[in-house]
C-alpha positions as CSV (number, residue, x, y, z in Angstrom):
1,M,0.0,0.0,0.0
2,F,1.2,3.5,-0.8
3,G,0.3,5.6,2.2
4,A,-1.1,9.1,2.1
5,G,2.1,10.9,3.2
6,D,2.2,14.5,4.6
7,S,0.3,16.6,2.1
8,G,-0.6,17.1,-1.5
9,K,-1.7,14.8,-4.2
10,M,0.7,12.2,-5.6
11,D,1.0,9.9,-8.6
12,V,2.0,6.3,-7.6
13,G,2.8,3.2,-9.5
14,V,4.2,-0.3,-9.6
15,F,6.2,-1.6,-12.6
16,H,7.5,-5.0,-13.6
17,N,10.4,-4.8,-16.1
18,G,9.1,-1.3,-17.1
19,K,5.5,-2.5,-17.6
20,K,2.9,-0.7,-15.5
21,L,1.0,-3.1,-13.2
22,F,-0.7,-0.6,-11.0
23,S,-1.1,3.2,-10.9
24,A,-3.1,5.9,-9.2
25,A,-3.0,9.5,-10.4
26,N,-3.3,12.7,-8.4
27,T,-4.4,10.9,-5.2
28,P,-4.3,12.4,-1.7
29,H,-5.4,9.1,-0.1
30,A,-3.7,5.8,0.7
31,E,-3.7,3.4,-2.3
32,P,-3.8,-0.3,-1.5
33,F,-2.8,-2.8,-4.2
34,S,-2.4,-6.5,-4.4
35,L,-0.5,-8.1,-7.3
36,D,0.4,-11.7,-8.3
37,V,3.6,-11.4,-10.4
38,K,5.9,-14.1,-11.6
39,V,9.4,-12.8,-11.5
40,Q,12.6,-14.3,-12.9
41,P,16.3,-13.6,-12.1
42,K,17.3,-10.1,-13.4
43,D,13.6,-8.9,-13.5
44,T,12.9,-5.6,-11.9
45,L,10.1,-4.4,-9.7
46,D,9.9,-0.6,-9.3
47,F,7.7,1.3,-6.9
48,A,7.3,4.9,-8.1
49,V,6.1,8.1,-6.5
50,G,5.8,11.5,-8.2
51,P,4.1,14.8,-7.9
52,G,0.4,14.9,-8.8
53,A,-1.1,17.6,-11.0
54,A,-1.0,20.2,-8.3
55,G,2.5,19.4,-7.1
56,W,3.1,18.4,-3.4
57,G,3.9,19.9,-0.1
58,C,6.2,17.2,1.2
59,G,7.6,14.0,-0.5
60,S,7.1,11.5,2.3
61,T,4.7,9.0,0.7
62,P,5.2,5.7,2.7
63,L,5.2,2.3,1.1
64,D,4.1,-0.8,3.1
65,L,5.1,-3.9,1.1
66,T,5.2,-7.6,1.6
67,I,6.8,-9.9,-1.0
68,T,6.2,-13.7,-0.7
69,S,7.2,-16.7,-2.8
70,K,4.9,-19.5,-3.8
């Protein structure tokens, strides 16, 4: 889950090898997500945070993440 952070609206996203798996644009709220992704050696998982349309007051968006194997 991407948390709400201090203030402002943020864009958040999750990417696997550059392919977008989840995103929320211009959100001031916590954004939960649940993904089932098969990863291989050398794959990348990226968790991105950026300013929303109105910018932001502070860049402290928390990320609560659990990765498990099957």
